[in-house]
MIDOSE-1310 file (N, C-alpha, C; in nm, 2 decimals, decimal comma, always signed):
residues 85
metr	+8,06/+0,13/+18,00/+8,14/+0,25/+17,99/+8,28/+0,21/+17,95; +8,34/+0,28/+17,85/+8,47/+0,24/+17,80/+8,58/+0,30/+17,90; +8,68/+0,22/+17,91/+8,79/+0,27/+17,99/+8,88/+0,35/+17,90; +8,97/+0,42/+17,96/+9,06/+0,51/+17,88/+9,15/+0,43/+17,79
mern	+9,19/+0,31/+17,84/+9,28/+0,22/+17,76/+9,21/+0,17/+17,64; +9,08/+0,14/+17,65/+9,00/+0,09/+17,54/+8,99/+0,20/+17,43; +8,96/+0,32/+17,48/+8,94/+0,43/+17,38/+9,08/+0,46/+17,31; +9,19/+0,46/+17,39/+9,32/+0,48/+17,33/+9,35/+0,37/+17,23
kelh	+9,32/+0,25/+17,26/+9,35/+0,14/+17,17/+9,27/+0,15/+17,04; +9,14/+0,19/+17,05/+9,06/+0,21/+16,93/+9,12/+0,33/+16,85; +9,16/+0,43/+16,92/+9,21/+0,55/+16,85/+9,35/+0,52/+16,78; +9,43/+0,44/+16,85/+9,56/+0,40/+16,79/+9,53/+0,31/+16,67
qkvn	+9,43/+0,23/+16,67/+9,40/+0,14/+16,56/+9,36/+0,23/+16,44; +9,28/+0,33/+16,47/+9,23/+0,43/+16,36/+9,35/+0,50/+16,30; +9,44/+0,55/+16,39/+9,56/+0,62/+16,35/+9,65/+0,53/+16,26; +9,67/+0,41/+16,31/+9,76/+0,32/+16,23/+9,70/+0,29/+16,10
eanr	+9,57/+0,27/+16,09/+9,50/+0,24/+15,96/+9,51/+0,37/+15,87; +9,50/+0,48/+15,93/+9,51/+0,61/+15,85/+9,65/+0,62/+15,80; +9,75/+0,58/+15,88/+9,89/+0,59/+15,84/+9,91/+0,49/+15,72; +9,86/+0,37/+15,73/+9,87/+0,27/+15,63/+9,81/+0,33/+15,50
qydl	+9,69/+0,38/+15,51/+9,62/+0,43/+15,39/+9,70/+0,55/+15,33; +9,75/+0,63/+15,42/+9,83/+0,75/+15,37/+9,96/+0,70/+15,30; +10,03/+0,60/+15,35/+10,14/+0,55/+15,29/+10,11/+0,49/+15,15; +10,00/+0,42/+15,14/+9,95/+0,37/+15,01/+9,92/+0,48/+14,92
ylqd	+9,86/+0,58/+14,97/+9,82/+0,70/+14,89/+9,94/+0,77/+14,83; +10,05/+0,78/+14,92/+10,17/+0,84/+14,87/+10,23/+0,76/+14,75; +10,22/+0,62/+14,76/+10,27/+0,54/+14,66/+10,19/+0,55/+14,53; +10,06/+0,55/+14,55/+9,96/+0,56/+14,43/+9,84/+0,64/+14,48
pkhl	+9,84/+0,77/+14,44/+9,73/+0,86/+14,48/+9,59/+0,81/+14,45; +9,57/+0,72/+14,35/+9,44/+0,67/+14,31/+9,39/+0,56/+14,41; +9,48/+0,52/+14,49/+9,45/+0,41/+14,58/+9,34/+0,44/+14,69; +9,35/+0,57/+14,74/+9,27/+0,61/+14,85/+9,12/+0,62/+14,80
enkn	+9,04/+0,53/+14,83/+8,90/+0,53/+14,79/+8,82/+0,63/+14,87; +8,83/+0,63/+15,00/+8,76/+0,72/+15,08/+8,84/+0,84/+15,11; +8,82/+0,95/+15,04/+8,90/+1,07/+15,06/+8,89/+1,13/+15,20; +8,78/+1,10/+15,26/+8,76/+1,16/+15,40/+8,81/+1,07/+15,51
flsa	+8,88/+0,96/+15,47/+8,92/+0,87/+15,58/+9,02/+0,93/+15,67; +9,11/+1,01/+15,62/+9,22/+1,07/+15,70/+9,16/+1,17/+15,80; +9,05/+1,24/+15,76/+8,99/+1,33/+15,85/+8,90/+1,27/+15,96; +8,88/+1,13/+15,95/+8,80/+1,06/+16,05/+8,87/+1,04/+16,18
vdpn	+9,00/+1,06/+16,18/+9,08/+1,04/+16,30/+9,06/+1,17/+16,39; +9,04/+1,14/+16,52/+9,01/+1,25/+16,61/+9,13/+1,35/+16,62; +9,11/+1,48/+16,58/+9,22/+1,57/+16,58/+9,28/+1,60/+16,72; +9,20/+1,57/+16,83/+9,25/+1,59/+16,96/+9,36/+1,49/+16,99
ffat	+9,37/+1,38/+16,92/+9,48/+1,29/+16,95/+9,61/+1,35/+16,91; +9,61/+1,44/+16,82/+9,74/+1,50/+16,77/+9,76/+1,63/+16,85; +9,68/+1,67/+16,94/+9,70/+1,80/+17,01/+9,83/+1,81/+17,08; +9,89/+1,71/+17,12/+10,02/+1,72/+17,19/+10,13/+1,68/+17,10
sttk	+10,11/+1,69/+16,97/+10,21/+1,66/+16,88/+10,33/+1,75/+16,89; +10,45/+1,69/+16,87/+10,57/+1,78/+16,88/+10,60/+1,85/+16,75; +10,51/+1,84/+16,65/+10,53/+1,91/+16,53/+10,48/+2,06/+16,54; +10,41/+2,09/+16,65/+10,36/+2,23/+16,66/+10,48/+2,32/+16,69
kpqa	+10,46/+2,44/+16,64/+10,57/+2,54/+16,67/+10,56/+2,58/+16,81; +10,68/+2,59/+16,88/+10,68/+2,63/+17,02/+10,63/+2,77/+17,03; +10,55/+2,80/+17,13/+10,49/+2,93/+17,16/+10,60/+3,02/+17,22; +10,60/+3,14/+17,18/+10,70/+3,24/+17,23/+10,66/+3,26/+17,38
kqkk	+10,77/+3,26/+17,46/+10,75/+3,28/+17,61/+10,72/+3,43/+17,63; +10,63/+3,45/+17,72/+10,60/+3,59/+17,76/+10,71/+3,65/+17,84; +10,74/+3,77/+17,80/+10,84/+3,84/+17,88/+10,79/+3,89/+18,01; +10,87/+3,88/+18,11/+10,82/+3,93/+18,24/+10,85/+4,08/+18,25
akpi	+10,76/+4,15/+18,32/+10,77/+4,29/+18,33/+10,89/+4,32/+18,42; +10,96/+4,43/+18,38/+11,08/+4,46/+18,46/+11,03/+4,52/+18,59; +11,12/+4,50/+18,70/+11,08/+4,55/+18,83/+11,05/+4,70/+18,84; +11,11/+4,78/+18,75/+11,09/+4,92/+18,76/+10,94/+4,95/+18,72
ywii	+10,89/+4,88/+18,63/+10,75/+4,90/+18,59/+10,65/+4,85/+18,70; +10,69/+4,75/+18,77/+10,61/+4,71/+18,89/+10,60/+4,82/+18,99; +10,72/+4,88/+19,02/+10,73/+4,98/+19,12/+10,65/+5,10/+19,08; +10,66/+5,14/+18,95/+10,58/+5,26/+18,90/+10,43/+5,23/+18,91
giia	+10,39/+5,11/+18,88/+10,25/+5,07/+18,88/+10,19/+5,07/+19,02; +10,27/+5,02/+19,12/+10,23/+5,02/+19,26/+10,22/+5,17/+19,31; +10,31/+5,25/+19,28/+10,31/+5,39/+19,32/+10,19/+5,46/+19,26; +10,16/+5,44/+19,13/+10,05/+5,50/+19,07/+9,92/+5,45/+19,13
ffll	+9,91/+5,33/+19,16/+9,79/+5,27/+19,23/+9,76/+5,34/+19,36; +9,86/+5,35/+19,44/+9,85/+5,42/+19,57/+9,82/+5,57/+19,56; +9,87/+5,63/+19,46/+9,84/+5,77/+19,43/+9,69/+5,79/+19,39; +9,64/+5,70/+19,31/+9,50/+5,70/+19,27/+9,41/+5,68/+19,39
iaif	+9,45/+5,59/+19,48/+9,37/+5,57/+19,60/+9,38/+5,70/+19,69; +9,49/+5,76/+19,70/+9,51/+5,88/+19,79/+9,43/+5,99/+19,73; +9,43/+6,01/+19,60/+9,35/+6,12/+19,53/+9,20/+6,09/+19,55; +9,16/+5,97/+19,54/+9,02/+5,93/+19,56/+8,98/+5,97/+19,70
liif	+9,06/+5,93/+19,80/+9,03/+5,96/+19,94/+9,02/+6,11/+19,97; +9,12/+6,19/+19,91/+9,12/+6,33/+19,93/+8,99/+6,40/+19,87; +8,96/+6,35/+19,75/+8,84/+6,42/+19,69/+8,71/+6,38/+19,75; +8,69/+6,26/+19,79/+8,56/+6,21/+19,83/+8,54/+6,20/+19,98
l	+8,65/+6,23/+20,06/+8,63/+6,23/+20,20/+8,66/+6,36/+20,27
C-alpha cells in the first residue's frame, strides 16, 4: 500500500514533467507529441489552486428577519393547536 508521500512524489513528478512539456510546447507547438499528456495529470491535485476565483461570502440574515421568522413559527404552532385541539 502506497503512503501519502509516495503518491504525492509521483504526482509531483507527473506535474513537473507536464510543466516541462508545456514549456517546450510554448516554445515550439509541434514539439508536444502526446497531445493528451497534459490531461493525464490528476485534476484533484489542482483543486486547492490559488488561481480559482474566490467565492462570494453568504450574507447573514438580519436580526429583524430572524425575529419575524420565529414569531411566524410560533403563530403557526398556535394556530395548529387551536384548530386541532
